N, C-alpha and C positions, 0 to 999 in steps of 0.2 A: 315519805308520800304515801298516803292510803293508795289504795287500791283502786278502787273506786275514781281516784282522780287518776291514773295512769292511765286506766280501762278507758277515760273520756278523750287525753290525746290519743291516747293508739287508733280508738274510732273515727276523730275528729282528719288524723292524715292518712286514713285510708281512702276519708270522703276527699281529701283533696287528691284534684283530677291535673292541674295545672304543672305540665314538665318543668323538673329543677334546671332544666338547659332555660326554659323561659324566665325564670326565679332569677338565675343566676347572671343573664343577661341582664334583667333590668335590674338589680343592685351593684352593675358594673360599672357604671357612672357615677361618676362623685353628685352632680346633680340632683340624681334621679336620688340618691341616699342622702343628700339633704333636704328633699324635701318629703323624703318616711322621717327624716328625724324631727323639722318638724309640724308634720301630722300629727305624731305624736304626742302635740301638747294642745290639738282640738283641732278642729274643721277651720281652713279657710278658704280664701274666695281666690280662683285664679290668678288675679291680680294680685295678690297678695303674696303670691308665692310666687310669684315669679319675677316680682320685684327685688331681692336679694341680689341677681343671677344678671340681669344687666339685657336679657337676649329678648328677642322679638316675637311675641304672640305666638307670633306659626310654629317657631321654635320651640320655645318649650312647652305650650301643647304637643307637640311629638312626644315630650319626655315624658309628661301624661301620659299621652294613649299608655306608651311604653307600659308605665306603671299600673293603668286599666288594665291592658293586658294580660297584664302576668297575675292578676289577681292582689298584689298585695296594697290595693288601692280602689275605694267604690268615690263614685261622684253621684251626687247628687242636685239635683237642680228646685230651685227653692225660688218659684216666679222668675223674675230675669235672674237668679243669683245661684249660681252654681258652688258647693262646698264638695 
C-alpha cells in the first residue's frame, strides 16, 4: 500500500468520533449485521430491508435507529421514499 493511501486511512480514522462500544453494540445483533450486508449491495427501502425478518415495522425501525446512531448507515428521504 502506498504511503498516501495509508495516510488517508489514518486521517479518516482520526475523524471517526463515534465510540467503539456504540459500533460494537450495533454489530452485535444478527439482524443488524444482515441489514449492513444487504445494504452493501445497494440502497433499499425500509420495507425491502424489513421483509426477510418478519418483524413489525416499529421493531425493525429500532434496529435502523441503532445502525444510524452508530454511523454505520445513513438514511436519505427521497419524496416519500427513504433509502
